[in-house]
C-alpha positions, 0 to 999 in steps of 0.5 A: 487609469484610476488611482486606487485609494484603498479598500474599506473594511468588509464589516464597514461595507456591510453596515453601509458606512462608506460616508464616514470614510469619505468624510474622513478623506475629504476632511484630511484634505482640508487638514493637509491644506491648512496644516501640511502633512507634518501637521496632520494627525488622526486626532486633528482629522477626527476633530475636524470631521466631528467624529470619534478618534477611533473612526480614523483608525477603524477605516485606515491602518495608520496615518500613511494609509489615510494620507494615501487615500486622501491624496488618491482622492484628490488626484481623482478629483482633479483628473476627473475635472481635467477629463471633463474639460477635455471631453468636448474637444475634437481637435488639438486647437480645441484641446488647447482652449480646454486646457487653458480654460482648465488652468484659468477656471478649474484649478485656481483654488489656493487650497488645491495648490497647497495640496499639490505641493504637499502631495509632491513633497510627501511622494518624494520619499514614499514610493507608494505615494510616488506611484499615485503621482505617477498614475495621476500624470499618466492619467493626464497624459492619457486624456491628452493622447487623442490630440497630441503625440506622447512626447507632446502630451508629456510636455503639455502635462509638465507645463501645466504642473509647472505653471500651477506651481509657479502661479501658486508660489509667485502669486502671479497669474498668467492670462489666457493668451499667455497660456494659449501661446505657450501651449501652441508653442509646445504643441507645434501649432501656429499661433492664432492671431 
């Protein structure tokens, strides 16, 4: 399932200016990770992107629209990396290796951890953003579906999300064997010695 990040105005599409919209979305992610949602404004995003302030209101109806597009883009980026990591796996055990590698190497950027926290917190009181989070979780579980039953896919997805939160806040990191063992326990696979 693709997360819908909104559509560009027809006039902008005809002029071929999608790169400015994409620039604003990526810049908004940087601003959110540095200043939080509460510190993100059209002015701050435009300044960081080096574009006129009017660009943000041209491409996005309001700040909520920009934040939704940014968080939707972020969810798509993480989902694509997760799916790419899982794609070569052919068995549950190979999937566990892929998930472990994803957790150790593909999602360990403090900027991305901050974006996750901001995304979840922003979604709590905004149903349209909560829908993006739900779609992100569903997409992760769909990627796990070839290897695990639905209940196990939910458990593994919950573990992955929770461990990222723990690692980001506790400043402790789990090593590969710990992660692998937890995934084996959740999936019901015997431990590999």
